C-alpha positions as CSV (number, residue, x, y, z in Angstrom):
1,M,-0.4,-0.2,-0.3
2,F,3.3,2.0,1.0
3,H,4.6,1.4,-2.5
4,L,1.1,2.5,-4.5
5,F,0.8,6.0,-2.7
6,R,4.2,6.6,-3.0
7,L,3.9,5.8,-6.9
8,I,0.9,7.5,-7.3
9,F,2.2,10.7,-5.5
10,Q,5.3,10.5,-8.0
11,I,2.7,10.3,-11.1
12,I,1.1,13.3,-9.7
13,V,4.1,15.6,-9.6
14,I,6.0,14.5,-12.5
15,G,2.8,15.2,-14.2
16,L,2.2,18.6,-12.9
17,C,6.2,19.6,-13.8
18,A,5.7,18.2,-17.2
19,I,2.9,20.7,-17.6
20,L,4.8,23.8,-16.4
21,F,7.9,22.2,-18.6
22,G,5.9,22.7,-21.7
23,F,4.1,25.7,-20.7
24,S,7.8,27.5,-19.9
25,F,9.1,26.6,-23.3
26,N,6.0,27.5,-25.3
27,T,5.3,30.6,-23.8
28,F,8.6,32.0,-22.8
29,L,11.2,30.4,-25.1
30,I,10.0,29.0,-27.8
31,P,7.8,32.3,-28.8
32,H,11.3,34.1,-28.8
33,K,13.4,31.1,-30.8
34,L,15.5,30.8,-27.8
35,T,16.4,26.9,-27.2
36,S,17.5,24.7,-24.8
37,G,20.5,22.0,-24.5
38,G,20.1,18.1,-25.2
39,V,16.9,16.1,-27.1
40,T,14.2,19.3,-26.3
41,G,16.8,22.0,-28.0
42,I,17.7,19.3,-31.1
43,A,13.6,19.4,-32.0
44,F,13.3,23.1,-32.0
45,L,16.1,23.1,-34.4
46,I,14.1,20.2,-36.7
47,H,11.1,22.2,-35.8
48,H,12.7,25.3,-37.5
49,F,13.0,23.1,-40.8
50,I,10.0,20.9,-40.8
51,N,6.8,22.2,-39.7
52,I,6.3,19.5,-37.4
53,N,5.2,19.6,-33.7
54,T,8.4,20.0,-31.1
55,G,6.4,17.7,-28.7
56,L,5.9,15.2,-31.2
57,I,9.6,15.2,-32.4
58,I,11.0,15.1,-28.6
59,L,8.5,12.1,-28.4
60,A,9.7,10.5,-31.5
61,I,13.5,10.7,-30.4
62,N,12.8,9.4,-27.1
63,V,11.2,6.2,-28.0
64,P,14.4,4.6,-29.0
65,L,16.1,5.4,-26.4
66,F,13.6,4.0,-24.1
67,F,14.8,0.5,-24.5
68,I,18.2,1.6,-23.9
69,G,17.2,3.0,-20.7
70,I,15.1,-0.4,-19.4
71,K,18.6,-2.5,-19.8
72,Y,20.5,0.1,-17.9
73,L,18.6,2.0,-15.9
74,G,15.7,0.1,-14.5
75,K,12.0,-0.4,-15.6
76,K,10.6,1.9,-12.9
77,F,13.3,4.6,-14.2
78,V,11.7,4.3,-17.8
79,F,8.5,4.2,-16.7
80,L,8.5,7.4,-15.1
81,T,10.4,8.9,-17.6
82,G,8.0,7.8,-20.1
83,Y,5.4,9.5,-18.9
84,A,7.0,12.6,-18.1
85,V,8.0,12.9,-21.9
86,L,4.4,11.6,-22.8
87,V,2.9,14.5,-20.5
88,L,5.5,17.2,-21.9
89,S,4.9,16.5,-25.3
90,L,1.2,16.7,-25.6
91,S,1.2,20.1,-23.7
92,M,3.7,21.2,-25.8
93,R,1.4,20.4,-28.6
94,F,-2.1,21.4,-27.2
95,I,-0.2,24.6,-24.9
96,P,-0.6,27.7,-27.6
97,I,3.0,29.1,-28.9
98,R,2.7,32.6,-27.7
99,A,4.6,35.5,-25.8
100,I,3.3,36.1,-22.9
101,S,6.1,39.2,-22.4
102,P,8.3,40.8,-25.2
103,D,11.2,40.9,-23.8
104,I,13.0,38.6,-24.8
105,L,15.7,39.0,-21.7
106,L,12.6,38.8,-19.0
107,S,11.7,35.7,-21.5
108,S,15.3,33.9,-21.1
109,I,15.4,34.1,-17.3
110,I,11.8,33.4,-16.5
111,G,11.4,30.9,-19.0
112,G,15.0,29.5,-18.1
113,A,13.9,29.3,-14.0
114,L,10.7,27.2,-14.5
115,Y,12.1,25.0,-16.9
116,G,15.0,23.9,-14.4
117,I,12.2,23.8,-11.6
118,A,10.2,21.6,-13.5
119,V,13.1,19.6,-14.6
120,G,14.5,19.6,-11.1
121,L,11.7,17.7,-9.3
122,I,11.1,15.1,-11.9
123,I,14.2,14.1,-11.1
124,R,13.4,14.4,-7.6
125,Q,10.6,11.9,-8.2
126,G,13.0,9.3,-9.7
127,G,12.1,9.9,-13.3
128,S,13.8,12.4,-15.5
129,T,12.8,14.4,-18.9
130,G,14.4,11.8,-21.5
131,G,16.9,12.3,-24.3
132,T,20.5,13.3,-23.1
133,D,19.7,11.9,-19.8
134,I,18.7,8.8,-20.6
135,I,22.1,8.2,-22.7
136,S,24.5,9.8,-20.0
137,L,23.0,7.5,-17.6
138,S,23.3,4.8,-19.5
139,L,27.1,5.4,-20.4
140,A,27.8,6.2,-16.5
141,K,26.3,2.8,-15.8
142,M,28.6,1.1,-18.1
143,K,32.0,2.8,-18.5
144,N,32.0,5.1,-15.6
145,I,31.7,8.2,-18.3
146,Q,30.9,11.9,-16.3
147,V,27.2,12.9,-16.7
148,G,28.2,16.2,-16.7
149,F,30.6,16.1,-19.7
150,L,28.2,14.3,-21.8
151,N,25.5,16.9,-21.5
152,T,27.7,19.8,-22.1
153,C,29.1,18.4,-25.6
154,M,25.6,17.9,-26.3
155,N,24.6,21.4,-25.5
156,L,27.4,23.5,-27.2
157,F,26.1,21.4,-29.8
158,V,23.0,22.6,-30.2
159,V,24.3,26.2,-28.9
160,G,26.6,25.8,-31.5
161,S,23.9,25.4,-34.3
162,S,21.4,27.6,-32.8
163,G,23.8,30.6,-33.4
164,L,24.2,29.2,-36.8
165,I,20.7,29.2,-37.4
166,F,19.1,32.1,-35.4
167,G,22.2,34.5,-35.0
168,W,24.6,34.9,-32.0
169,N,22.4,37.0,-30.6
170,I,19.7,34.7,-30.1
171,T,22.6,32.6,-28.8
172,L,23.4,34.6,-26.0
173,Y,20.0,34.8,-24.3
174,T,19.6,31.0,-25.2
175,I,23.1,30.8,-23.2
176,I,21.3,32.9,-20.3
177,A,18.1,30.6,-20.4
178,I,20.2,27.7,-20.0
179,Y,22.6,29.1,-17.4
180,V,19.3,30.0,-15.2
181,A,17.6,26.2,-15.8
182,G,20.9,25.2,-14.5
183,R,20.8,27.0,-11.1
184,A,17.3,26.6,-10.9
185,V,18.1,22.3,-10.9
186,D,21.0,22.9,-8.6
187,M,18.5,24.9,-6.4
188,V,15.5,22.4,-6.5
189,Y,17.8,19.1,-6.6
190,T,21.4,18.2,-7.4
191,T,23.3,14.5,-7.8
192,Q,26.7,17.0,-6.9
193,N,25.9,16.9,-3.2
194,K,27.2,13.5,-1.4
195,L,25.5,12.2,2.2
196,T,26.2,10.4,4.8
197,I,23.6,8.3,6.2
198,T,24.1,6.2,9.1
199,I,21.2,3.8,10.9
200,I,20.9,1.6,13.6
201,T,18.4,-1.2,13.2
202,D,17.4,-4.5,14.8
203,K,17.0,-5.9,10.8
204,Y,20.5,-5.5,9.4
205,H,21.2,-8.7,7.5
206,E,17.6,-7.6,5.4
207,L,18.6,-3.8,5.8
208,T,21.9,-4.2,3.9
209,E,20.9,-6.5,1.5
210,A,18.0,-4.0,0.4
211,L,20.2,-0.9,0.4
212,F,22.3,-2.8,-2.0
213,Q,19.5,-3.0,-4.3
214,C,18.5,0.4,-4.2
215,H,21.9,1.7,-5.1
216,A,24.8,-0.4,-5.2
217,R,26.7,1.5,-2.6
218,G,29.0,0.2,-0.3
219,V,27.5,-0.7,3.4
220,T,29.7,-0.3,7.0
221,V,28.3,-2.7,9.5
222,T,29.6,-1.8,13.3
223,D,28.4,-3.1,16.9
224,V,26.8,-0.4,18.9
225,E,25.0,-0.6,22.4
226,G,22.4,1.6,23.6
227,A,23.4,3.8,26.8
228,Y,20.0,3.8,28.4
229,T,18.8,-0.1,27.5
230,H,22.3,-1.5,27.2
231,K,21.1,-3.3,24.3
232,S,23.3,-4.4,21.5
233,K,22.3,-3.4,17.9
234,K,24.3,-2.9,14.6
235,M,24.8,0.7,13.1
236,L,25.1,0.6,9.1
237,T,26.9,3.6,7.7
238,T,26.8,4.7,4.0
239,V,27.4,7.4,1.5
240,I,25.3,7.8,-1.5
241,T,24.3,11.2,-3.7
242,K,21.5,13.3,-2.8
243,F,19.7,12.0,-5.9
244,E,19.7,8.5,-4.2
245,L,18.0,10.1,-1.0
246,N,14.3,9.6,-1.8
247,E,14.7,5.8,-2.6
248,T,17.1,4.9,0.2
249,K,14.3,6.7,2.8
250,H,11.9,4.7,1.4
251,T,13.7,1.5,1.7
252,I,15.0,2.2,5.0
253,K,10.8,2.7,5.9
254,N,10.0,-0.7,4.2
255,V,12.7,-2.8,5.9
256,D,12.4,-1.4,9.2
257,P,9.9,1.1,10.2
258,Q,11.5,1.5,13.9
259,A,15.1,1.9,12.6
260,F,16.7,5.1,14.2
261,V,18.2,7.2,10.8
262,N,20.9,10.1,10.5
263,I,21.6,12.0,7.4
264,M,24.5,14.0,7.5
265,Q,25.7,16.4,4.6
266,T,29.2,15.5,3.6
267,M,31.9,17.9,2.2
268,E,33.9,15.3,0.9
269,V,34.3,11.5,0.3
270,M,37.9,9.9,-0.5
271,G,38.8,6.5,-1.7
272,R,36.7,4.3,-4.5
273,F,33.3,6.1,-4.9
274,R,31.1,5.6,-7.7
275,K,30.0,9.0,-8.5
276,N,26.8,8.1,-11.0
């Protein structure tokens, strides 16, 4: 029952954020010929030459990528990502392309902020907006390639193409929109923050196995004793990224609702730690 309510909540939040995603593009960015990075930016460039709705192009590009995602990222991630892509594609299809503000600078800032907030909240719920996220996360699983490096290359390609097509003046505003969107994503959710989690539990065997299945991170088991009860327990310690926090908390609650959990911000991790 808990997992059902959790899934329903994720679907509602992702759906609303996907609509916000489409709204930000159709009312702030597209009317001023402002693009973004990744598949969305590529779709906009294709739309400039072929009179096909941007949302439909995004959907068409993402469909073959879902098969890659199922193999390397899991069915739930692909399901939530597919749902997000479907809703944002429909929202971009049916929300009228009409500028809310004639000011291109204001539109690039507001549009980028709304777009970034939407993307950050979707990632926070365990999904993504598809495209380069699926490619980069899959490569990170296979080859340990940095996600940020691949996304940066894709964004540079899209922005450079935009400059050649629409002129470099428009491209400068596009860079502003991408920068603001990136900052908004970081404010809402970031994968770069590391967290140390300590868990005091009686069900350390079950919980250790569940944590391995959840995020494949190392777990240290320590014998501890309560100062008041003098009862022996086990303390589990693991370091994760903030991207993995929600799923980790739900895993702990599902295995041992009575576990004592302490979550701490980690400044730096040395040694063997998988970044992606």
